N, C-alpha and C positions, 0 to 999 in steps of 0.2 A: 813671113817676118816683113819683107816688101809692105806687102799689102797691111798688115798690121800699121805699118808706118806710113802708108799713104792716108790711109784712115783716121789715126792721130791728128795728124798736117792740117787734112779737112777741120777737125774738128776746133783744131787751133784757129785757124782762116775764118770758120762760118761763126768764132765765138767773134773775134778782134772785127768781123764787118758786121755784127751785130751792134757792134759797139758804136762803129763810128756813122754805123746807121740809123741809131736813136739820139745820137748828136745832130747828127746832120738834119736830119728831120722833125727836129723837136716841137717846129712851130705847127706842123702838116698836121703832128698828130699830137696834139696841145700837151707834148710831155714837158716843155720847159719848167713849167710853173712845178709842175708835180716831181720832177728829177733834179730840181733848182741847177738847170743847165745853163751859163752864162750865155748872156747876148752874142757875145765873140766868138763862142764855140758853134753857133746856129750858122751852119754852111744849107740851104737848100737842095735836096737831092731829088731828082726826077726819083715818080713815084710808081715806083716797079711794084708786079706781084709779089716777087721776090723779098722784096724788103718788108712790103706790107706786113705778110707772113712771119719773117721774121722777127719784125719788133712786136707782134702780136705773141709770139712766142715767147720775148724776151717776159714780155707784161703777164702774161701768165706764169713765167716760173718767182718773179717776182712778189706775185699774189701769193704763191705757195710758202715764201719765207716770210712774208708779214703774217698770212695765219700760225706760222708756225713757233714765230717769236711774240703773237697772240696769244696763245693758248698757253706757252710756259711764262709771258704774266699774269695771264688769267688765273691761274692755280694758286697765284699767292697771293690773289686779295679776295676780297670779300663775295658770296654768290651775287650779291645787289649789287657790285661792281659791276660783277661779270655781265648779268645783265643787262644794264644800262651799257657797257663796252662794246656786246653782240648783238644789242637788238634789231641793228641792218642787217646781222650777218645769219640766216636761219643755218647754216650750213654749221657753222661753228655752234651754236646751242643746241642742235641735236647732237652733234660730237659730243659736249658735255654731258650732257642727259645720258647717251645710252654707256658711258667709260666712267659714271658713278661718280662725275665732278660736281655735278648738277643735279642735284639733289630736289624729289618731289613727294610732297606728304598729300595723305587719305584721311588720315583721322587728327583733327587738333585738337587739344586741351586747351583750353582759356583761361587765365585767372581773369578776376571781376576789375576789381579795385587798379586804379589806374592803368586798367589796358582796355577790356569791354566799354568800360564808364569811367569818365574821370572825376570820382570823387575826391579828388586831393583836395578844390577847392573846399569843398565842405569840413572836410576833416580839417586843414588849414586853419579856415574860421572857426571850428569849435574850439579846436585846441587853444586859439590866442585870446579865444574869451574865458575858458577855464584860468590860464597866463593871468589877465585882467583882475580875475577873482580872488586872486593871490595878490594881489597888486605887485606883478613883476609886466613889466613894459612887454607889448606885444612885440614878436618876433617872427614876421609870417615866412619872409624871405628863407630863414634859419631854418624856422620848423618845417617848410616845404623839401627846403635839400635834405634834412635829417631823412625822413620819412621817405621821401625817393629813394636814396641811397641805401636806404637801411630800411628799418618799422618804424611802426607809430610808436611801439612798445620802448623802442631805444631812445624815442623822443621822448617819452615817459624820464625813463633812467637818468637822461642828459642834462635834463632841465629841472628832475629833482634834486640832485645833486649839485648844480651851480646855484641853485637859489633855497637851499634846507627843505625840501619840500617833500610832503611823505605823498609814495607814488597811490598809496591806496585813499587818498585823499582828494589826489589831483583826476583820478580816475572817476569817483564819485560825484566831481561837476562836469564831464567831459562827455561822457555816454550821455547824460540828460540832452545837452543841450544835442551832441552828432544824432539823438533818433529824432529831433526834429525837421531833417534835411529825409525827407524820405524818397524823393526821386531826386537825382543825379544824372546827370546828361551823360549822353552815349557819347563815345569817342568819334568822329567823323569816320566813317568807311565801315563802320562793324558792322549795321545790316547788310551791305553788299558783301562784306565779305565772308559772314556766315551763311548769306545764301549761294555765293558762288562755289564754296566747300559740297553743299547740299548739290546745285546743280553737277557738279563732275562725279557725283556718286560717292561721297563724302559723305565724314558724321564730325559732329561739332559736340564735344564732351565739356564739363565746368567745373571750375576746380577751385574753389573761394574758401579765404577765412572769415566771411561775412556770414551769418545765420541764415534763415532759410526768408527771413525777410525780403533778402535782394533778388529772389524768386518773384517775388509781387510786382516791382516795379519792372522786372523782365516781363513779365505776363502782360502789362498794361503796354506797356512798349511792344508786342508783338514777340519778342524773342524768344521766348521760354520755349514754342515748339518749335526751334532749331536747334536744340539739344538732344541726342538720344539718352542720357543722363548724365549724373552731378554729384558732387559732395558738396556740401560746407559744413560749416562750424560746428552744426549740432548733429553731425557725424562724428564716432567716436574714434576718430585717426590722429595721429600726432599732426604739427603742420610742417608746413615746406619750411626747408628743404628735405625732411625727413618721405622717403619714397612711397609710404606705406598706403596710402589715399589713390596717388596716381595709378600703383602697382594695382589695387583693386577698381578700378575706372575700366583699365588694359584690361586684364584678368576676366573680369566677369564678361565685357563683353566684346573678349576673344580678338582682341585687337592684334594685328599684326608689330612688334615694335618697331622693325623696317619703316614702315613708311607713318610712323606717328612721329607729332613733333607737339612741345607747350611751347606758348605762346604766354608770356607774362612781363612785367616794367622793373621785375627785380632779378637782382644774383640767384635770394632763394626760388625763382621760380625757374632758375634755368639748371640751377643745382639737383633739383629734385627730378628736373627730365635726367640727366645726365645721370642721375641715382638710380633712377628707373629704367636705366639703358636705352631710352629716346631722345632725341635732336633735342635742342632748343632754342627758340627765336627771343630776343632782348626787342621789347618795343618800349623806345626810347625817344617820347614825340620832342624834346628839347636837348638832345643831348648832354645828359648829366651824369646819365651814370657811369662810375670811375669802376669798371667791370676787374673782376677776377675771376669769374665763373667760365670765360671762355666759350661765348654764346654762338653757335652753325652760323648765325643771322641776326645781324643787327638791323631793327628799323626804324625809320622816324612816322608813318605813315603806313595804318590798314592798308589801305590800296596796294601797298608794295609787296606785301603777303600773300595776295594774290599771285606772283610769279611763280610760288612754287605750291600751289596746288595741281595737285596730280591728275 
């Protein structure tokens, strides 16, 4: 009992000595700014090996606490934030990956309009030319927000109701105009992220509501050969968020769902992913989407997606 008492007493003594050593040697070991020790508390202490070891041990324990708190915080924030937060700590990145808190993917299913290609400028311009045909003032920003947040189809519905227009008549004007735009611009970083998937041994798949004419400009841009398979509007599947087309690609190509992810710019893409039993990344470059689909990740650039390539 006495021996145990002495052991505990020595622990208390060591702890108190360590606390004193940290305060008194703050200048020497550059702890003043790091631990907010006031200048009045700083008294120089002779630099002994014992004190140095104690302070070193103190810092080790403090770093453990910091790491634990960091990990507790990280599980409550997005994976994108975790990467930025832990970019200087390889230990914690490895921890999240090994413990399932840092999901990586090998098979990527890509939406086209608004994701791989920025087709919205062409769609918005065509839509507003159509409105002007019916003597309706152009509303580019509003029509863009409706298309982004919902769908082009819903934009037809809203503007038809507000202006007493026939939807079929609107579409008859819109689509010939839209077809004049044959080659939209790729989103910045598209080629690089597709190639990164391939370089890591993964595969890319295309799932788009456009017809096969989209494959023409993808071929011209040298992207088509980066895809292992694709589904377009010409295939006999219901539209997203129905998962039938996505399940077809997954099952046909024997893709493990646990390392598959759908990348798209709208809730319908994320819902399609979840309905098919895979995860979803919301591509939202202008931070516009008020999502209700609970995407697993949300990014503003293609470059950000590279951090989840397995």
